[in-house]
Structure formats: C-alpha cells, structure tokens
PDB file of N, CA, C and O in Angstrom:
ATOM      1  N   MET A   1       0.991  21.029   8.936  1.00  0.00           N
ATOM      2  CA  MET A   1       2.008  20.885   7.914  1.00  0.00           C
ATOM      3  C   MET A   1       3.107  19.971   8.437  1.00  0.00           C
ATOM      4  O   MET A   1       2.950  19.338   9.481  1.00  0.00           O
ATOM      5  N   SER A   2       4.205  19.905   7.721  1.00  0.00           N
ATOM      6  CA  SER A   2       5.261  18.958   8.062  1.00  0.00           C
ATOM      7  C   SER A   2       6.597  19.660   8.255  1.00  0.00           C
ATOM      8  O   SER A   2       6.818  20.759   7.748  1.00  0.00           O
ATOM      9  N   ASN A   3       7.478  19.007   8.993  1.00  0.00           N
ATOM     10  CA  ASN A   3       8.819  19.539   9.223  1.00  0.00           C
ATOM     11  C   ASN A   3       9.872  18.897   8.332  1.00  0.00           C
ATOM     12  O   ASN A   3      11.014  19.354   8.309  1.00  0.00           O
ATOM     13  N   THR A   4       9.513  17.843   7.596  1.00  0.00           N
ATOM     14  CA  THR A   4      10.485  17.144   6.753  1.00  0.00           C
ATOM     15  C   THR A   4       9.952  17.024   5.330  1.00  0.00           C
ATOM     16  O   THR A   4       8.750  17.140   5.091  1.00  0.00           O
ATOM     17  N   LEU A   5      10.857  16.791   4.400  1.00  0.00           N
ATOM     18  CA  LEU A   5      10.467  16.598   3.010  1.00  0.00           C
ATOM     19  C   LEU A   5       9.606  15.345   2.866  1.00  0.00           C
ATOM     20  O   LEU A   5       8.600  15.358   2.157  1.00  0.00           O
ATOM     21  N   ALA A   6       9.997  14.276   3.532  1.00  0.00           N
ATOM     22  CA  ALA A   6       9.208  13.039   3.486  1.00  0.00           C
ATOM     23  C   ALA A   6       7.818  13.263   4.076  1.00  0.00           C
ATOM     24  O   ALA A   6       6.826  12.754   3.555  1.00  0.00           O
ATOM     25  N   GLY A   7       7.753  14.025   5.162  1.00  0.00           N
ATOM     26  CA  GLY A   7       6.463  14.335   5.774  1.00  0.00           C
ATOM     27  C   GLY A   7       5.576  15.139   4.846  1.00  0.00           C
ATOM     28  O   GLY A   7       4.368  14.911   4.794  1.00  0.00           O
ATOM     29  N   LEU A   8       6.155  16.076   4.112  1.00  0.00           N
ATOM     30  CA  LEU A   8       5.399  16.869   3.140  1.00  0.00           C
ATOM     31  C   LEU A   8       4.821  15.971   2.052  1.00  0.00           C
ATOM     32  O   LEU A   8       3.667  16.129   1.656  1.00  0.00           O
ATOM     33  N   ILE A   9       5.623  15.035   1.577  1.00  0.00           N
ATOM     34  CA  ILE A   9       5.158  14.133   0.524  1.00  0.00           C
ATOM     35  C   ILE A   9       3.990  13.282   1.018  1.00  0.00           C
ATOM     36  O   ILE A   9       2.980  13.157   0.325  1.00  0.00           O
ATOM     37  N   VAL A  10       4.119  12.701   2.197  1.00  0.00           N
ATOM     38  CA  VAL A  10       3.032  11.884   2.754  1.00  0.00           C
ATOM     39  C   VAL A  10       1.790  12.745   2.973  1.00  0.00           C
ATOM     40  O   VAL A  10       0.675  12.298   2.705  1.00  0.00           O
ATOM     41  N   TYR A  11       1.969  13.958   3.451  1.00  0.00           N
ATOM     42  CA  TYR A  11       0.848  14.881   3.676  1.00  0.00           C
ATOM     43  C   TYR A  11       0.125  15.165   2.360  1.00  0.00           C
ATOM     44  O   TYR A  11      -1.105  15.137   2.308  1.00  0.00           O
ATOM     45  N   ARG A  12       0.878  15.436   1.308  1.00  0.00           N
ATOM     46  CA  ARG A  12       0.282  15.768   0.013  1.00  0.00           C
ATOM     47  C   ARG A  12      -0.398  14.570  -0.641  1.00  0.00           C
ATOM     48  O   ARG A  12      -1.481  14.706  -1.209  1.00  0.00           O
ATOM     49  N   PHE A  13       0.231  13.395  -0.565  1.00  0.00           N
ATOM     50  CA  PHE A  13      -0.353  12.195  -1.167  1.00  0.00           C
ATOM     51  C   PHE A  13      -1.509  11.645  -0.334  1.00  0.00           C
ATOM     52  O   PHE A  13      -2.423  11.022  -0.874  1.00  0.00           O
ATOM     53  N   ARG A  14      -1.471  11.872   0.974  1.00  0.00           N
ATOM     54  CA  ARG A  14      -2.457  11.343   1.921  1.00  0.00           C
ATOM     55  C   ARG A  14      -2.325   9.829   2.117  1.00  0.00           C
ATOM     56  O   ARG A  14      -3.230   9.185   2.648  1.00  0.00           O
ATOM     57  N   TYR A  15      -1.194   9.272   1.686  1.00  0.00           N
ATOM     58  CA  TYR A  15      -0.859   7.863   1.917  1.00  0.00           C
ATOM     59  C   TYR A  15       0.657   7.729   1.779  1.00  0.00           C
ATOM     60  O   TYR A  15       1.321   8.655   1.314  1.00  0.00           O
ATOM     61  N   ILE A  16       1.203   6.586   2.179  1.00  0.00           N
ATOM     62  CA  ILE A  16       2.635   6.349   1.993  1.00  0.00           C
ATOM     63  C   ILE A  16       2.834   6.004   0.514  1.00  0.00           C
ATOM     64  O   ILE A  16       2.363   4.961   0.060  1.00  0.00           O
ATOM     65  N   PRO A  17       3.520   6.857  -0.237  1.00  0.00           N
ATOM     66  CA  PRO A  17       3.682   6.601  -1.667  1.00  0.00           C
ATOM     67  C   PRO A  17       4.623   5.426  -1.931  1.00  0.00           C
ATOM     68  O   PRO A  17       5.386   5.009  -1.060  1.00  0.00           O
ATOM     69  N   ILE A  18       4.547   4.910  -3.142  1.00  0.00           N
ATOM     70  CA  ILE A  18       5.457   3.840  -3.545  1.00  0.00           C
ATOM     71  C   ILE A  18       6.596   4.436  -4.367  1.00  0.00           C
ATOM     72  O   ILE A  18       6.507   5.574  -4.828  1.00  0.00           O
ATOM     73  N   GLU A  19       7.651   3.675  -4.547  1.00  0.00           N
ATOM     74  CA  GLU A  19       8.797   4.136  -5.325  1.00  0.00           C
ATOM     75  C   GLU A  19       8.346   4.508  -6.731  1.00  0.00           C
ATOM     76  O   GLU A  19       7.626   3.752  -7.384  1.00  0.00           O
ATOM     77  N   GLY A  20       8.774   5.673  -7.188  1.00  0.00           N
ATOM     78  CA  GLY A  20       8.399   6.158  -8.512  1.00  0.00           C
ATOM     79  C   GLY A  20       7.288   7.184  -8.487  1.00  0.00           C
ATOM     80  O   GLY A  20       7.123   7.927  -9.455  1.00  0.00           O
ATOM     81  N   ASP A  21       6.514   7.251  -7.404  1.00  0.00           N
ATOM     82  CA  ASP A  21       5.482   8.282  -7.296  1.00  0.00           C
ATOM     83  C   ASP A  21       6.155   9.646  -7.287  1.00  0.00           C
ATOM     84  O   ASP A  21       7.232   9.809  -6.714  1.00  0.00           O
ATOM     85  N   ALA A  22       5.520  10.625  -7.922  1.00  0.00           N
ATOM     86  CA  ALA A  22       6.120  11.956  -8.002  1.00  0.00           C
ATOM     87  C   ALA A  22       5.047  13.017  -7.842  1.00  0.00           C
ATOM     88  O   ALA A  22       3.864  12.775  -8.083  1.00  0.00           O
ATOM     89  N   MET A  23       5.486  14.192  -7.433  1.00  0.00           N
ATOM     90  CA  MET A  23       4.598  15.345  -7.308  1.00  0.00           C
ATOM     91  C   MET A  23       5.378  16.585  -7.705  1.00  0.00           C
ATOM     92  O   MET A  23       6.607  16.601  -7.645  1.00  0.00           O
ATOM     93  N   THR A  24       4.662  17.618  -8.107  1.00  0.00           N
ATOM     94  CA  THR A  24       5.283  18.889  -8.451  1.00  0.00           C
ATOM     95  C   THR A  24       4.674  19.958  -7.568  1.00  0.00           C
ATOM     96  O   THR A  24       3.457  20.017  -7.398  1.00  0.00           O
ATOM     97  N   GLY A  25       5.523  20.800  -7.008  1.00  0.00           N
ATOM     98  CA  GLY A  25       5.040  21.885  -6.161  1.00  0.00           C
ATOM     99  C   GLY A  25       6.053  23.002  -6.085  1.00  0.00           C
ATOM    100  O   GLY A  25       7.242  22.763  -5.873  1.00  0.00           O
ATOM    101  N   GLU A  26       5.585  24.215  -6.257  1.00  0.00           N
ATOM    102  CA  GLU A  26       6.423  25.407  -6.170  1.00  0.00           C
ATOM    103  C   GLU A  26       7.652  25.315  -7.066  1.00  0.00           C
ATOM    104  O   GLU A  26       8.745  25.724  -6.676  1.00  0.00           O
ATOM    105  N   GLY A  27       7.466  24.777  -8.270  1.00  0.00           N
ATOM    106  CA  GLY A  27       8.541  24.721  -9.249  1.00  0.00           C
ATOM    107  C   GLY A  27       9.517  23.572  -9.094  1.00  0.00           C
ATOM    108  O   GLY A  27      10.528  23.532  -9.794  1.00  0.00           O
ATOM    109  N   HIS A  28       9.244  22.634  -8.193  1.00  0.00           N
ATOM    110  CA  HIS A  28      10.140  21.498  -7.970  1.00  0.00           C
ATOM    111  C   HIS A  28       9.378  20.198  -8.173  1.00  0.00           C
ATOM    112  O   HIS A  28       8.214  20.081  -7.792  1.00  0.00           O
ATOM    113  N   ARG A  29      10.046  19.227  -8.774  1.00  0.00           N
ATOM    114  CA  ARG A  29       9.468  17.888  -8.912  1.00  0.00           C
ATOM    115  C   ARG A  29      10.127  17.001  -7.867  1.00  0.00           C
ATOM    116  O   ARG A  29      11.353  16.913  -7.804  1.00  0.00           O
ATOM    117  N   LEU A  30       9.322  16.353  -7.058  1.00  0.00           N
ATOM    118  CA  LEU A  30       9.801  15.458  -6.005  1.00  0.00           C
ATOM    119  C   LEU A  30       9.413  14.032  -6.383  1.00  0.00           C
ATOM    120  O   LEU A  30       8.233  13.731  -6.562  1.00  0.00           O
ATOM    121  N   THR A  31      10.404  13.161  -6.503  1.00  0.00           N
ATOM    122  CA  THR A  31      10.167  11.775  -6.885  1.00  0.00           C
ATOM    123  C   THR A  31      10.619  10.862  -5.753  1.00  0.00           C
ATOM    124  O   THR A  31      11.741  10.982  -5.260  1.00  0.00           O
ATOM    125  N   VAL A  32       9.749   9.955  -5.345  1.00  0.00           N
ATOM    126  CA  VAL A  32      10.070   9.000  -4.285  1.00  0.00           C
ATOM    127  C   VAL A  32      10.972   7.927  -4.884  1.00  0.00           C
ATOM    128  O   VAL A  32      10.585   7.233  -5.823  1.00  0.00           O
ATOM    129  N   MET A  33      12.172   7.798  -4.335  1.00  0.00           N
ATOM    130  CA  MET A  33      13.149   6.840  -4.841  1.00  0.00           C
ATOM    131  C   MET A  33      13.206   5.562  -4.011  1.00  0.00           C
ATOM    132  O   MET A  33      13.482   4.487  -4.543  1.00  0.00           O
ATOM    133  N   GLU A  34      12.943   5.675  -2.696  1.00  0.00           N
ATOM    134  CA  GLU A  34      13.016   4.500  -1.817  1.00  0.00           C
ATOM    135  C   GLU A  34      12.036   4.675  -0.671  1.00  0.00           C
ATOM    136  O   GLU A  34      11.902   5.763  -0.112  1.00  0.00           O
ATOM    137  N   THR A  35      11.348   3.583  -0.326  1.00  0.00           N
ATOM    138  CA  THR A  35      10.417   3.591   0.797  1.00  0.00           C
ATOM    139  C   THR A  35      10.679   2.390   1.692  1.00  0.00           C
ATOM    140  O   THR A  35      11.329   1.423   1.295  1.00  0.00           O
ATOM    141  N   ALA A  36      10.158   2.476   2.908  1.00  0.00           N
ATOM    142  CA  ALA A  36      10.153   1.350   3.841  1.00  0.00           C
ATOM    143  C   ALA A  36       8.687   1.078   4.156  1.00  0.00           C
ATOM    144  O   ALA A  36       7.803   1.701   3.567  1.00  0.00           O
ATOM    145  N   THR A  37       8.426   0.179   5.052  1.00  0.00           N
ATOM    146  CA  THR A  37       7.052  -0.220   5.350  1.00  0.00           C
ATOM    147  C   THR A  37       6.130   0.964   5.609  1.00  0.00           C
ATOM    148  O   THR A  37       5.030   1.024   5.060  1.00  0.00           O
ATOM    149  N   ARG A  38       6.568   1.905   6.442  1.00  0.00           N
ATOM    150  CA  ARG A  38       5.690   3.021   6.798  1.00  0.00           C
ATOM    151  C   ARG A  38       6.368   4.379   6.652  1.00  0.00           C
ATOM    152  O   ARG A  38       5.986   5.334   7.328  1.00  0.00           O
ATOM    153  N   SER A  39       7.372   4.477   5.777  1.00  0.00           N
ATOM    154  CA  SER A  39       8.061   5.762   5.644  1.00  0.00           C
ATOM    155  C   SER A  39       8.729   5.922   4.283  1.00  0.00           C
ATOM    156  O   SER A  39       8.987   4.951   3.571  1.00  0.00           O
ATOM    157  N   VAL A  40       8.995   7.170   3.953  1.00  0.00           N
ATOM    158  CA  VAL A  40       9.736   7.518   2.748  1.00  0.00           C
ATOM    159  C   VAL A  40      11.197   7.662   3.159  1.00  0.00           C
ATOM    160  O   VAL A  40      11.505   8.415   4.083  1.00  0.00           O
ATOM    161  N   ILE A  41      12.095   6.956   2.490  1.00  0.00           N
ATOM    162  CA  ILE A  41      13.512   6.948   2.842  1.00  0.00           C
ATOM    163  C   ILE A  41      14.312   7.925   1.980  1.00  0.00           C
ATOM    164  O   ILE A  41      15.140   8.675   2.498  1.00  0.00           O
ATOM    165  N   GLU A  42      14.068   7.917   0.665  1.00  0.00           N
ATOM    166  CA  GLU A  42      14.867   8.744  -0.244  1.00  0.00           C
ATOM    167  C   GLU A  42      13.966   9.447  -1.248  1.00  0.00           C
ATOM    168  O   GLU A  42      13.036   8.853  -1.794  1.00  0.00           O
ATOM    169  N   VAL A  43      14.261  10.737  -1.484  1.00  0.00           N
ATOM    170  CA  VAL A  43      13.495  11.560  -2.421  1.00  0.00           C
ATOM    171  C   VAL A  43      14.470  12.260  -3.356  1.00  0.00           C
ATOM    172  O   VAL A  43      15.498  12.780  -2.920  1.00  0.00           O
ATOM    173  N   ARG A  44      14.144  12.270  -4.635  1.00  0.00           N
ATOM    174  CA  ARG A  44      14.938  13.038  -5.610  1.00  0.00           C
ATOM    175  C   ARG A  44      14.217  14.361  -5.857  1.00  0.00           C
ATOM    176  O   ARG A  44      13.016  14.389  -6.124  1.00  0.00           O
ATOM    177  N   VAL A  45      14.975  15.456  -5.761  1.00  0.00           N
ATOM    178  CA  VAL A  45      14.415  16.798  -6.002  1.00  0.00           C
ATOM    179  C   VAL A  45      14.862  17.241  -7.376  1.00  0.00           C
ATOM    180  O   VAL A  45      14.520  18.341  -7.812  1.00  0.00           O
TER     181      VAL A  45
END
C-alpha cells in the first residue's frame, strides 16, 4: 500500500495519471489537479 495520497492514486491507477483523472473510494472523490513528469503534485478531495 502507500503512505501518501499521491501514492494511493498511482497505486490504484497503476500508472501516473494525467490532470483531470479521478477516482472514487470510501465515499471520497479524488481528482488529479496537477502532475509532473513522474509524480502527482496536487489532488482535490
């Protein structure tokens, strides 16, 4: 599993998501707002 929110998102998607990708889990919607080459920078909960 992961220790960070960004790590959880990458784990669930199985790839580095692009801006606008979203997922729902445990009653929360997580939307990727900003990414860098190999990481998620900002997530909206």
